[in-house]
Each structure stands twice: as structure tokens, then as C-alpha cells.
N, C-alpha and C positions, 0 to 999 in steps of 0.2 A: 390153784387148788388150795382151799383151807383145809385146815387139819380135820375137820367133821366131814368133808366131802369125799365120796368115792369118785374114780374117774369119770364114770358115766353121767353122774350127777353134775360134775363139773363142767363136762363137755357140753352138757345141754344148756346150763347156765351161761356159758361162753359163747355158744351158738346165738343165743336170744341177744345177749349184750353186744355182739360184734356185727351180727347179720341181721337181726330183727325177725329171725325166725323161730318159733318154738318146735321142739320135737315132743311127741307122744312117747316115743321110746328110743332107747339107744343102747347099743351095745359095744363094748372094747373089744376091738379087733387086733391091736397091736401097741408097740410101743417104740419111740425114737429115742436115742440119746444122741443130742445135736453136737456135742462138742467133748467127746470121750477124752480124757486126760486134762481137760480144761475146767469141767463142771460135771457135778452128778446129777444134772438135770435130766428129768425124765418127761417126755411128752407122750401123753396115752392118745393112741388114736381110737375114736369112736365113730360108728355109723348111726347116723340118726334116721329115725323113720317117722312117717306121719306128720310131715313138716306143715306148719300152718304160720301163714305171715302176721307179725307181731310188730313190735316198735324197736329199732336199735337204741341201746342205752350206752353210747359210747363215753368215755372219760372226755372231760373238758376240751382236751386238746386232741381227741382221737379223730381220724379221719378214714373211714372205710367205705368204699364203694362196691356193693355187691352185684356181681355179674354171674348170673346163672348159666351154665353151659351143659350140654349133653356130655356124658361121660367120655364117649367116643371122641370128641372134640378135644376135651381135656388131654387125653392120652395124646392126640395129634399135637397139641400145643408143646408136649414135652418134646417130640420129635423135631418139632420147628424150632426148639430153643426158646419158645415164649415163656414157659415155666421152668424156672431153674433154681428155684430155692430148694434145700434140701428137706425141708419138712414136707412141702407139697409134693415133692417127687416121692418120697417115701411113702405117703398117705396113698397116692394114686397107684403106685407099683403095687402096693399091698393088696389093695382092693381090686385091683385088676386080676392078680393072682388068684385071689378068692372068690371073684364075682359067682362063679358058679354055686358056690356054697353061701355065700353071704347075701347076694342080691337075690330078691325074689320077684 
């Protein structure tokens, strides 16, 4: 996040760069501190709405393959041990807890 960006704007920019989707709207729904005691890094969690396919703009050495899965499948992938990184776990569990108020 650059010094002139708010978390939602940064999230929309990163979404487009890394996935090739643009969001008409986004809202911040949480924050993750991935390595407390080792870093003061904060990762802001934003929910994106109104997704439209665009073009990925990865760094020259970036490789990201996008795989869209239904939310229920992503939750099953946590239980199966397929999704194991802490950032993804936090995002999915936070959104699962809030889905009645966040998801429309």
C-alpha cells in the first residue's frame, strides 16, 4: 500500500494486478497481523463487489493462476487441509462469520 492509498483502494488495485478482475466497489472487513513480534505489517481484508474480468498485471517474475471456487468449496478446502496459509484462513473464516451481514 502506498502512502496515498486507503486499504480499499489498495485492495482493488492489487485485485486487478494479481487476478485480472476489477471491482466496482470494496469495503474493509478486517485486518491480519501475520507475524506479531517479528513485524508490524498489517494486511487489510477487503470484500470486493461487482467483479468484472480485466487483465492481470503481474510483476515480470510473477506467476499467479486464478481458480474461482464457490465459498462453500473454499470452506471445505480448509477442512480438507488444502488451504493452509494463515492469510487465506483468516480471510475465509472472518467472512464466514460475517456472511449474513457482509454477503448480500
